[in-house]
C-alpha positions as CSV (number, residue, x, y, z in Angstrom):
1,M,0.0,0.0,0.0
2,P,1.4,3.5,-0.8
3,D,3.0,5.2,2.2
4,N,0.9,8.3,1.8
5,L,-2.4,6.3,1.8
6,R,-1.2,4.3,4.9
7,A,-0.4,7.6,6.7
8,D,-3.8,9.0,5.9
9,V,-5.5,5.8,7.2
10,E,-3.5,5.8,10.4
11,K,-4.2,9.4,10.9
12,T,-7.9,9.0,10.4
13,V,-8.2,5.9,12.6
14,A,-6.1,7.6,15.3
15,T,-8.6,10.4,15.5
16,H,-11.3,8.0,16.5
17,G,-9.5,5.4,18.5
18,D,-6.3,4.4,20.3
19,S,-3.0,3.3,18.9
20,K,-3.8,-0.4,19.1
21,S,-6.9,0.3,16.8
22,T,-4.6,2.2,14.5
23,T,-2.2,-0.7,14.3
24,R,-5.0,-3.2,13.7
25,A,-6.6,-1.1,11.0
26,S,-3.3,-0.5,9.2
27,S,-2.3,-4.1,9.3
28,E,-5.7,-5.1,8.1
29,I,-5.4,-2.9,5.0
30,G,-2.0,-4.3,4.2
31,R,-3.2,-7.9,4.3
32,D,-3.6,-9.8,1.0
33,N,-4.0,-13.5,1.5
34,E,-4.1,-13.6,5.3
35,V,-7.9,-13.3,5.5
36,T,-9.8,-15.9,7.5
37,P,-12.3,-17.7,5.3
38,L,-15.8,-16.4,5.8
39,P,-18.5,-18.8,6.7
40,S,-20.7,-19.7,3.8
41,T,-23.6,-17.6,5.2
42,A,-21.7,-14.4,5.6
43,P,-22.2,-11.7,2.9
44,L,-19.1,-10.6,1.0
45,D,-17.9,-7.1,1.6
46,W,-14.8,-4.9,1.4
47,D,-12.2,-5.6,4.0
48,S,-12.4,-2.0,5.3
49,P,-13.6,1.4,4.2
50,Y,-10.1,1.8,2.7
51,D,-10.0,-1.4,0.7
52,L,-8.0,-0.7,-2.4
53,D,-10.1,-3.0,-4.5
54,N,-13.0,-0.7,-3.9
55,P,-13.3,1.5,-7.1
56,W,-14.1,4.5,-4.8
57,N,-10.5,4.0,-3.4
58,W,-8.8,3.5,-6.8
59,P,-6.1,6.1,-7.7
60,M,-7.6,9.1,-9.6
61,S,-5.9,8.1,-12.8
62,K,-7.5,4.7,-12.7
63,R,-10.9,6.1,-11.8
64,W,-10.8,8.6,-14.7
65,L,-9.8,5.8,-17.1
66,G,-12.9,3.9,-15.9
67,T,-14.9,7.0,-16.5
68,I,-13.6,8.2,-19.8
69,V,-13.5,4.9,-21.6
70,P,-17.2,4.1,-20.9
71,G,-17.9,7.8,-21.8
72,A,-16.2,7.3,-25.1
73,L,-18.4,4.2,-25.6
74,C,-21.4,6.4,-24.9
75,L,-20.1,9.0,-27.4
76,L,-19.0,6.6,-30.1
77,V,-20.2,3.1,-29.8
78,L,-23.0,1.8,-27.7
79,T,-25.1,4.3,-26.0
80,G,-27.5,7.0,-22.7
81,Y,-27.1,6.3,-20.4
82,H,-25.5,6.9,-22.8
83,N,-21.8,5.5,-27.2
84,I,-21.6,5.0,-30.9
85,S,-25.2,4.4,-30.6
86,T,-26.0,8.0,-30.2
87,F,-23.3,8.9,-32.7
88,T,-24.4,6.1,-35.0
89,A,-28.1,7.2,-34.8
90,S,-27.2,10.7,-35.8
91,V,-24.5,10.0,-38.4
92,Y,-27.1,8.1,-40.4
93,A,-29.3,11.2,-40.6
94,A,-27.2,12.6,-43.4
95,S,-27.7,9.4,-45.3
96,V,-31.5,9.4,-45.5
97,Y,-31.9,11.0,-48.9
98,Q,-29.2,8.9,-50.6
99,V,-30.8,5.8,-49.1
100,S,-34.2,6.9,-50.3
101,R,-32.9,7.3,-53.9
102,E,-30.8,4.1,-54.0
103,F,-33.5,1.8,-52.8
104,H,-36.4,3.7,-54.4
105,V,-38.3,4.2,-51.2
106,S,-40.0,7.2,-49.5
107,I,-38.1,9.4,-47.1
108,T,-40.3,8.1,-44.3
109,T,-39.3,4.5,-45.1
110,A,-35.6,5.5,-45.3
111,L,-36.0,7.1,-41.9
112,L,-36.8,3.8,-40.4
113,G,-33.1,3.1,-40.5
114,L,-32.8,5.8,-37.8
115,S,-36.0,5.1,-35.9
116,M,-35.6,1.4,-35.6
117,Y,-32.1,1.9,-34.4
118,V,-33.4,4.1,-31.7
119,I,-36.0,1.5,-30.7
120,G,-33.1,-1.0,-30.4
121,L,-31.3,1.4,-28.0
122,G,-34.4,1.3,-25.8
123,L,-34.7,-2.5,-25.9
124,G,-31.0,-3.4,-25.5
125,P,-30.6,-2.3,-21.8
126,M,-33.5,-4.6,-20.8
127,F,-31.3,-7.6,-21.8
128,S,-28.0,-6.2,-20.7
129,A,-28.9,-5.4,-17.1
130,P,-29.2,-9.0,-16.1
131,L,-26.0,-9.9,-17.8
132,S,-24.0,-7.1,-16.1
133,E,-25.4,-8.2,-12.7
134,V,-24.0,-11.7,-13.2
135,F,-20.8,-11.2,-15.4
136,G,-19.9,-7.6,-14.6
137,R,-19.7,-4.5,-16.6
138,K,-16.6,-5.3,-18.7
139,M,-17.9,-8.6,-19.9
140,V,-21.0,-7.0,-21.3
141,Y,-18.9,-4.4,-23.2
142,F,-16.8,-7.1,-24.8
143,I,-19.8,-9.3,-25.7
144,N,-21.9,-6.6,-27.3
145,L,-19.4,-4.4,-29.0
146,P,-18.2,-7.0,-31.6
147,I,-21.8,-8.0,-32.4
148,F,-22.8,-4.4,-32.7
149,L,-20.0,-3.8,-35.2
150,L,-21.0,-6.9,-37.2
151,F,-24.6,-5.6,-37.6
152,T,-23.2,-2.2,-38.5
153,L,-21.1,-3.8,-41.2
154,G,-24.3,-5.6,-42.4
155,A,-26.1,-2.3,-42.7
156,G,-23.2,-0.8,-44.6
157,L,-23.2,-3.7,-47.1
158,A,-27.0,-3.9,-47.4
159,K,-28.4,-4.5,-50.9
160,N,-32.0,-3.6,-50.0
161,I,-33.9,-1.5,-47.6
162,Q,-35.2,-4.5,-45.6
163,T,-31.6,-5.6,-44.8
164,L,-30.6,-2.1,-43.9
165,I,-33.5,-1.6,-41.4
166,I,-33.1,-5.1,-39.8
167,C,-29.4,-4.7,-39.4
168,R,-29.8,-1.2,-37.9
169,A,-32.4,-2.5,-35.5
170,F,-30.1,-5.3,-34.2
171,A,-27.2,-2.9,-34.1
172,G,-29.3,-0.7,-31.8
173,I,-30.2,-3.7,-29.6
174,F,-26.5,-4.7,-29.2
175,G,-25.4,-1.1,-28.9
176,G,-28.0,-0.1,-26.3
177,P,-26.5,-2.1,-23.4
178,A,-23.8,0.6,-22.9
179,L,-26.6,3.0,-22.0
180,A,-27.3,1.1,-18.8
181,V,-23.9,-0.5,-18.3
182,S,-21.8,2.7,-18.7
183,A,-24.1,4.5,-16.3
184,G,-23.6,1.6,-13.9
185,S,-19.8,1.9,-14.3
186,F,-20.0,5.6,-13.4
187,V,-22.0,4.7,-10.2
188,D,-19.5,2.0,-9.3
189,I,-16.6,4.5,-9.4
190,W,-18.1,7.7,-8.2
191,D,-20.5,9.0,-5.6
192,L,-22.6,10.8,-8.3
193,K,-24.4,12.8,-5.7
194,T,-21.2,14.7,-4.9
195,S,-19.2,14.2,-8.1
196,G,-20.5,16.8,-10.5
197,S,-17.5,16.5,-12.9
198,A,-18.2,12.7,-13.4
199,V,-21.9,13.4,-13.9
200,T,-21.2,15.9,-16.7
201,V,-18.9,13.4,-18.5
202,Q,-21.9,11.1,-18.8
203,A,-24.2,13.8,-20.0
204,F,-21.6,15.2,-22.4
205,A,-21.0,11.8,-23.9
206,T,-24.7,11.0,-24.3
207,F,-25.6,14.3,-26.1
208,M,-22.4,15.2,-27.8
209,G,-22.7,12.1,-29.9
210,P,-25.9,13.2,-31.6
211,A,-24.6,16.7,-32.1
212,L,-21.4,15.7,-33.7
213,G,-22.7,12.8,-35.7
214,P,-24.2,14.9,-38.5
215,V,-21.0,16.9,-38.7
216,V,-19.0,13.8,-39.6
217,G,-21.8,12.1,-41.5
218,G,-22.5,15.1,-43.7
219,Y,-19.0,15.2,-45.3
220,L,-18.7,11.4,-45.4
221,V,-22.0,11.0,-47.3
222,Q,-21.3,13.9,-49.6
223,N,-17.8,12.7,-50.6
224,H,-18.0,8.9,-50.3
225,G,-21.7,7.9,-50.2
226,W,-24.0,6.8,-47.4
227,R,-22.3,3.5,-46.7
228,W,-19.4,5.3,-45.2
229,S,-21.6,6.5,-42.5
230,M,-21.6,2.9,-41.3
231,Y,-17.9,2.2,-42.1
232,I,-16.7,5.1,-39.9
233,V,-18.5,3.5,-37.0
234,L,-16.6,0.3,-37.6
235,L,-13.3,2.1,-37.6
236,L,-14.0,4.0,-34.4
237,G,-15.5,1.0,-32.7
238,G,-12.4,-1.1,-33.5
239,F,-10.1,1.5,-32.1
240,L,-12.1,1.4,-28.8
241,L,-11.4,-2.3,-28.3
242,L,-7.8,-1.5,-27.1
243,P,-8.6,1.0,-24.3
244,L,-11.6,-1.1,-23.3
245,S,-9.2,-4.0,-22.7
246,L,-7.3,-1.9,-20.2
247,L,-10.4,-1.4,-18.0
248,Q,-10.7,-3.3,-14.7
249,E,-14.0,-4.7,-13.5
250,S,-15.8,-2.1,-11.3
251,Y,-19.0,-3.9,-10.2
252,K,-18.7,-4.7,-6.5
253,P,-20.4,-8.1,-6.3
254,V,-18.3,-9.5,-9.2
255,I,-15.0,-8.1,-7.7
256,L,-15.8,-9.6,-4.3
257,T,-16.8,-13.0,-5.7
258,R,-13.7,-13.3,-7.8
259,R,-11.5,-12.2,-4.9
260,A,-13.2,-14.6,-2.5
261,L,-12.5,-17.5,-5.0
262,S,-8.9,-16.5,-5.3
263,R,-8.5,-16.4,-1.5
264,G,-10.2,-19.8,-1.1
265,Q,-13.1,-18.2,0.8
266,N,-16.5,-19.9,0.9
267,L,-19.1,-18.0,-1.0
268,P,-22.6,-17.2,0.4
269,P,-25.4,-19.3,-1.1
270,K,-26.7,-18.0,-4.4
271,P,-30.3,-16.8,-4.6
272,D,-32.9,-19.0,-6.2
273,P,-32.6,-18.4,-10.0
274,K,-36.4,-17.9,-10.3
275,T,-36.3,-15.3,-7.6
276,A,-33.3,-13.5,-9.2
277,L,-34.9,-13.5,-12.6
278,K,-38.2,-12.2,-11.1
279,M,-36.3,-9.3,-9.4
280,I,-34.4,-8.4,-12.6
281,F,-37.6,-8.5,-14.6
282,T,-39.3,-6.3,-12.0
283,I,-36.5,-3.7,-11.9
284,T,-35.8,-3.5,-15.7
285,L,-39.3,-3.8,-17.2
286,A,-42.4,-4.3,-15.0
287,R,-41.8,-1.6,-12.5
288,P,-40.5,1.0,-15.0
289,T,-43.7,0.6,-17.0
290,V,-45.9,0.9,-13.8
291,M,-44.0,4.0,-12.7
292,L,-44.6,5.7,-16.1
293,I,-48.3,5.0,-15.7
294,K,-48.8,5.6,-11.9
295,E,-46.0,7.7,-10.5
296,P,-46.5,11.5,-10.9
297,I,-42.8,12.3,-10.2
298,V,-41.5,9.9,-12.9
299,Q,-44.2,10.9,-15.3
300,A,-43.3,14.6,-15.1
301,V,-39.5,14.3,-15.2
302,A,-39.6,11.6,-17.8
303,L,-41.9,13.5,-20.1
304,Y,-39.8,16.7,-19.9
305,S,-36.4,15.2,-20.4
306,S,-37.7,12.8,-23.1
307,F,-39.4,15.7,-25.0
308,A,-36.1,17.6,-25.0
309,F,-34.2,14.6,-26.3
310,A,-36.8,13.8,-28.9
311,V,-36.6,17.4,-30.3
312,L,-32.9,16.9,-30.8
313,F,-33.7,13.8,-32.9
314,G,-36.3,15.7,-34.8
315,F,-33.7,18.3,-35.7
316,F,-31.7,15.6,-37.5
317,E,-34.3,16.0,-40.2
318,A,-35.4,19.6,-39.7
319,Y,-31.8,21.0,-40.1
320,P,-31.2,19.5,-43.5
321,F,-34.7,20.6,-44.6
322,V,-34.1,24.2,-43.5
323,F,-30.4,24.8,-44.4
324,Q,-30.4,22.9,-47.7
325,R,-33.7,24.4,-48.9
326,D,-33.4,28.0,-47.7
327,Y,-29.6,28.5,-47.6
328,K,-28.6,26.1,-50.4
329,M,-26.0,24.3,-48.2
330,N,-24.6,21.0,-49.2
331,L,-24.5,17.9,-46.9
332,G,-21.2,18.8,-45.3
333,E,-22.2,22.4,-44.6
334,T,-25.5,21.3,-43.2
335,G,-23.7,19.0,-40.7
336,L,-21.6,21.9,-39.5
337,C,-24.8,23.7,-38.5
338,F,-25.1,21.2,-35.6
339,L,-22.0,22.8,-34.0
340,G,-24.4,25.4,-32.5
341,I,-26.1,22.7,-30.6
342,A,-22.8,21.1,-29.7
343,A,-21.6,24.5,-28.3
344,G,-24.8,24.7,-26.3
345,L,-24.2,21.2,-24.8
346,C,-20.7,22.3,-23.7
347,A,-22.2,25.5,-22.2
348,G,-24.8,23.5,-20.4
349,C,-22.2,21.2,-18.8
350,G,-20.3,24.2,-17.7
351,I,-23.4,25.8,-16.2
352,Y,-24.2,22.5,-14.4
353,L,-20.7,22.4,-12.8
354,L,-21.0,26.0,-11.7
355,Q,-24.4,25.6,-10.1
356,D,-23.2,22.4,-8.5
357,R,-20.4,24.3,-6.8
358,L,-22.6,27.3,-5.9
359,C,-25.9,25.6,-5.0
360,Y,-25.7,21.9,-4.4
361,V,-22.3,21.6,-2.5
362,P,-23.2,24.4,0.0
363,A,-26.7,22.8,0.6
364,H,-25.0,19.3,1.0
365,K,-22.8,20.7,3.7
366,K,-25.5,22.8,5.4
367,H,-27.8,19.8,5.7
368,N,-25.1,17.3,6.8
369,G,-25.1,15.3,3.6
370,H,-28.9,15.2,3.2
371,P,-30.1,18.4,1.4
372,P,-33.6,18.8,0.1
373,P,-33.9,16.8,-3.1
374,E,-35.4,19.8,-4.9
375,V,-32.0,21.4,-4.9
376,R,-31.4,19.2,-7.9
377,M,-34.0,21.1,-9.8
378,V,-31.9,24.3,-10.0
379,P,-30.3,23.3,-13.4
380,A,-33.7,22.4,-14.8
381,M,-35.1,25.8,-13.8
382,I,-32.3,27.4,-15.8
383,G,-32.8,25.0,-18.7
384,S,-36.5,25.6,-18.7
385,L,-35.8,29.2,-19.6
386,L,-33.1,28.5,-22.2
387,M,-34.8,25.8,-24.2
388,P,-37.9,27.7,-25.5
389,V,-35.7,30.7,-26.2
390,G,-33.6,28.6,-28.5
391,L,-36.6,26.9,-30.2
392,F,-38.4,30.2,-30.9
393,W,-35.2,31.8,-32.0
394,F,-34.6,29.1,-34.5
395,A,-38.3,29.1,-35.6
396,W,-38.4,32.8,-36.5
397,T,-34.9,33.4,-37.9
398,A,-34.5,30.3,-40.2
399,E,-35.3,32.0,-43.5
400,R,-33.5,33.3,-46.6
401,G,-33.6,37.0,-45.5
402,V,-31.7,36.2,-42.3
403,H,-28.0,35.3,-42.2
404,W,-27.4,31.6,-41.8
405,V,-25.4,32.1,-38.6
406,V,-28.4,33.4,-36.7
407,P,-30.5,30.2,-36.6
408,I,-27.3,28.2,-36.0
409,V,-26.5,30.2,-32.9
410,A,-30.1,29.4,-31.7
411,G,-28.8,25.9,-31.1
412,V,-26.7,27.2,-28.2
413,P,-29.5,28.0,-25.7
414,F,-31.5,24.9,-26.9
415,G,-28.5,22.6,-26.3
416,A,-27.7,24.1,-22.9
417,G,-31.3,23.8,-21.8
418,L,-31.5,20.2,-23.0
419,V,-28.5,19.0,-21.0
420,L,-29.6,20.9,-17.9
421,V,-33.0,19.4,-17.9
422,F,-31.7,15.9,-18.5
423,L,-29.1,16.1,-15.7
424,S,-31.7,17.4,-13.3
425,A,-34.1,14.6,-14.1
426,V,-31.5,11.9,-13.5
427,M,-30.0,13.4,-10.3
428,Y,-33.5,14.2,-8.8
429,I,-34.5,10.5,-9.3
430,L,-31.3,9.4,-7.6
431,E,-31.9,11.7,-4.7
432,I,-35.5,10.7,-3.9
433,Y,-35.6,6.9,-4.4
434,S,-33.9,4.0,-2.9
435,P,-31.2,2.4,-5.2
436,L,-33.4,-0.4,-6.7
437,V,-36.4,1.8,-7.2
438,A,-34.2,4.5,-8.7
439,A,-32.8,2.0,-11.2
440,S,-36.4,1.3,-12.3
441,A,-37.2,5.0,-12.5
442,I,-34.1,5.7,-14.6
443,A,-35.2,2.8,-16.9
444,S,-38.6,4.6,-17.2
445,L,-36.8,7.7,-18.4
446,G,-34.9,5.7,-20.9
447,L,-38.0,3.9,-22.2
448,L,-40.0,7.0,-22.8
449,R,-37.0,8.9,-24.2
450,Y,-36.3,6.4,-26.9
451,L,-40.0,5.9,-27.8
452,L,-40.3,9.6,-28.4
453,A,-37.0,9.7,-30.2
454,F,-38.3,6.9,-32.5
455,A,-41.4,8.9,-33.4
456,F,-40.2,12.5,-33.8
457,P,-38.0,12.0,-36.9
458,L,-40.9,10.2,-38.7
459,F,-43.2,13.2,-38.6
460,T,-40.8,16.2,-38.4
461,I,-40.3,16.6,-42.1
462,R,-44.1,16.3,-42.9
463,M,-44.8,18.9,-40.2
464,F,-42.2,21.3,-41.5
465,E,-43.5,20.9,-45.1
466,K,-47.2,21.4,-44.1
467,L,-46.8,24.2,-41.5
468,G,-43.6,25.9,-42.7
469,V,-40.5,26.3,-40.6
470,K,-41.9,29.1,-38.4
471,W,-44.9,27.4,-37.1
472,A,-43.5,23.8,-37.1
473,A,-40.6,24.8,-35.0
474,S,-42.8,27.1,-32.9
475,I,-44.9,24.0,-31.9
476,F,-41.8,22.6,-30.3
477,G,-41.3,26.0,-28.6
478,F,-44.9,26.1,-27.3
479,L,-44.6,22.5,-25.9
480,A,-41.4,23.6,-24.2
481,V,-43.2,26.6,-22.6
482,A,-46.0,24.3,-21.5
483,M,-43.5,22.0,-19.7
484,M,-41.5,25.0,-18.3
485,P,-43.3,25.0,-14.9
486,I,-42.4,21.4,-14.1
487,P,-39.0,22.1,-12.2
488,W,-40.5,25.2,-10.6
489,V,-43.5,23.2,-9.3
490,F,-41.2,20.6,-7.9
491,T,-39.1,23.2,-6.2
492,K,-42.1,24.8,-4.6
493,W,-44.2,21.7,-3.7
494,G,-41.7,18.9,-4.0
495,A,-42.1,17.6,-0.5
496,K,-45.9,17.4,-0.9
497,I,-45.6,15.6,-4.3
498,R,-43.1,13.1,-2.9
499,G,-45.7,12.3,-0.2
500,W,-48.0,11.1,-2.9
501,S,-45.5,8.5,-4.2
502,R,-46.6,4.9,-4.3
503,F,-42.9,3.8,-4.1
504,D,-40.0,4.3,-1.7
505,A,-39.5,8.0,-2.1
506,V,-37.9,10.3,0.4
507,K,-40.7,11.9,2.4
508,G,-40.7,15.3,4.1
């Protein structure tokens, strides 16, 4: 054990006990194989609060490796929580018109390559969650990534629209697990309630993928054809296999089980398989559905965050419609227009970190580690003001008589509002529910988010054609205004609303 860590441990223990306790604690941490085998009925746990196998005690370099690599998966490969799945979903958007022409199908049919992929993202985590509970996070990454890449290759080589859509759907299913698993990796390594920087990495990865996908996809499709929007995913996914291999397992039960076996310890009895499967089914599917139907807290935050996410997916089709028709931009130039939203996402992450330092950290200290959960609504209150500003700004400036940079800059307040609302939704859920119920509530958010993201691209083009850019985009703005009161209502009456919960929510 490093000398500085041993000194910190001995200093901490000495503060709360005598020198004999210090010696015992220090020697306990230094032990490796000198552990007395546990009886078969004893639950496995860390040797001490300072156990170096505990990811929370890993060196910072190792913790950030375990944060950045899953974040890169969220950005590039599998996403979310959050991978190429978000990038892959959006990089295809630039391909829609070429796919429509090559396979002689309507734009709506070609858009199924995007929408079915998004449905796959929603379904994938339902299958991956049980696997990660048994085999750990790293194993799920390694199982799903190659299969995801194979179906992406199949989509790139497709000779008809049916093959393309089917391969895209299965690519989403095998890409989606990183949504849940990468979020689990973050929770394994950080206390997300007090680690604002790690939280923003997850949000940044989840939303920057969709924003940057069209930038890359536009020039690839323009210069090399739509199939290269698939091949770039293969290349990036292949590069990620190396850093992924450097990751260490971070899931506590798997770490402890493997360590117990290496030490010759007796393992506690395994739960009945039927009971375990029933619990997993309840957490990942049954309870999330019930919470969407019956739990007002989940209904409100899921609807708001999912709407914001779905509008982003709708813009994948709205931006090409506006900037190619009115500003005569080519595919590559149209993709660059998404940099406004990307800048907004970066600004939103910065705002979140700032308010975390100015609002949440002082409240956390003031209330001895148990601040009112509604403190988490501060970012959403800021985002609720920014999002409609960006939407109406875009709606009423995206026309030939206005310079093209003006509607592009409108993406900044929209992107910032989007990430602030999303982060508030996730963190509020984590604050008010017990861990297992919170897992189901987060699954509810993901389920509704991807259902709406599936639907929005299918009708966005028709809506913009029928109503015109001003009123079609204004509908999004009016919906954002209608949902604006949600974080303010929770801030004012959150305790009362939590009292109505049918689940294990924090009361008072």
